[in-house]
N, C-alpha and C positions, 0 to 999 in steps of 0.2 A: 504494499499499499504505499502511496506516495502523495504528498500534499503539493498543489499548485499553490505557491505563495503569492502569485498575483492575482488568481480568482478565488483562491480559498477552497478550491474544489479538490476532493479526495479522488484520486484514480488508482486503478489496479492494473498492473502490468501482468497481461495473461502469458503464460509459457507457450513455447512454440514446441509442437510434438510433430515429428518427423516419422512417417510410416514408410517403408518400401518393401514390396513384396517380391521375393526371388524365386525362381526356379531352376533347379539343378536336375539334369539326367542321371542315369546309372553311371557311376565312376567319374562324374565330372567334380571337378575342384575348384572352390573358390580359396586361392591360394592364400597363404600366410599374410596377415594384415593385422591392424589394430584400429580401436575406435578411440577418438579423442575425448569422448564422453561416455558414461556407461549405457549400455543398450540391453534391450530384452530381445531374444530369438523366441518366436512363437511359431511351432510347427503346425502347419494346417494339413499337410497331406503327405504321406510317405515316411521315409527314414533317413536321417543323415547321421554321418559320424562327425562329431563336432570334436576338435583336437585342441586342447588347451593346457597349459603347465605340463606338457609332456604326456598327458593322459588322453584317452579317446573315451568320449561319451557319446552313447547311442540315444538320439531323440527321435520320437515317433509321434503319430498324430496327436496333438493337443499338448505335448510337452512344451515346457518353456524353460529358458536359460538365462540367467542374468550375466550378461557379458561386461566384465570389467573394463574400464577406460585403461589404454595403454598396455594391454597384455596382447602378445601376439596369439593368433588363433587362426584355424582354417576349417572349413566345412567340405564334406565329401558325401556326394548323393550314392545312395544304397540301392533304391528301387529305381524303376523304369521313370516315374515321376516323384519329384519331391518339392513340395512348395512351403515356404516359411516367410513369415513377416518379420522385420527388424524394426523395432521402435525405439526412438531416441527423444529425451527431452532436451531441447537444445538452449532454451533461455528461460529466465523467469523475470 
């Protein structure tokens, strides 16, 4: 919440939410990368192998994973069709 000193009106800055849907085929790889802000991966359909901290985590339909900022990770498609959503809160 912020106050405008000229008008005396209280305003509220809304956060910016970015969502991106992604699809990977069987054996397709989203190569190692990082995110600058924490993100949430939500599986919509299929199965992926999520590799982070040197460990492999299998994510299936409706699974979620909280991806920390600045940590290298990669995603590998397991089934013929694998769809997931990445959600990031960018500002407040």
